[in-house]
N, C-alpha and C positions, 0 to 999 in steps of 0.2 A: 726488271732489275733496275734499281736506281744507280746512276752513274755520277760520280763526283769529280770535279776538276780541282786543281790546286788554286786556280784563279777564283777570286770572290766576286760574285755578281748575284745580287739578291732577287732581282725581278725576273725569275725564270723557273721553269720546271723541266727536268731532263730525265729521260729514261734511256736505257740501252739494251738492245738485243744484238743483232748483227749490224744494226744501224743506230747511231746516236740520234735521238729526237730531242730537239731543244726548242721550247716555246718561251719566248721572252717579250717583255714590254720595255721599250727603249725610250729614252729621252722624256721621262716624266718631268712635268713642270714643278714637281714637289721636291726641291733640292734638300729639304729638311729630312725627307725619307730616304732618298736614293743617293744623296751627295752630289757634288759638282763634277765628279769624275766618272759618272755612270757610263758614258760613251767609251772611255778608256778601259774600264772594267770589262765591258762587253767585247771589245776588240781583243783583249787578252784571252778571254774564254774562247773566242772564235779561232784565234791563232793556235791555242792549245789543242783544239779538236780538229784542226784542218787536215791532218793525216788520216782521220777516220772517215768512214762513210757516215755522212751526217745530213739531216734534214733540219734546217733552222727555220722556224715559223714565228711570226709575231707581228706586233704593231711597232714598226721601227721608227715611225715619226720623223723620217728624213724627207721632208717635202721637196727639198731642192735636188733630189736625185731623179734623173730621167732614166728609168730602168730599161727602156727600150733602146736608148742610145748608149747606155752604160756611161753616163757623164753627169756632172754636177753643174749647176748654174754658176755664172760668173760672180754672183753675190753670196755664194755658199761659204760657210766658215770652214776652218781646217778640220773640225770634228766630222763634218759631213764628208769631206774629201777622204779622210783617213778611214772612215767606215766603208765607203765604196771600195777603196783600195784593198781593205782587209777581206771583204766579201769576194 
């Protein structure tokens, strides 16, 4: 069954059973297609589904995140930090 959020984020596919499955592509370099606020849109969707059982997959393109240490590099921008905090 397809599941729709109120938040708009174009670069993803989502299905829902007992689990929301969200596959997304983040931080495209094509701002003409995705806009300059793509990271914000994704964070809004993630916040909206955070109370659900969810599996979020994708190419997040946040190279400054150290997923082992759950940290960002000192040169990371605020979008990278906010994404990590949201996740």
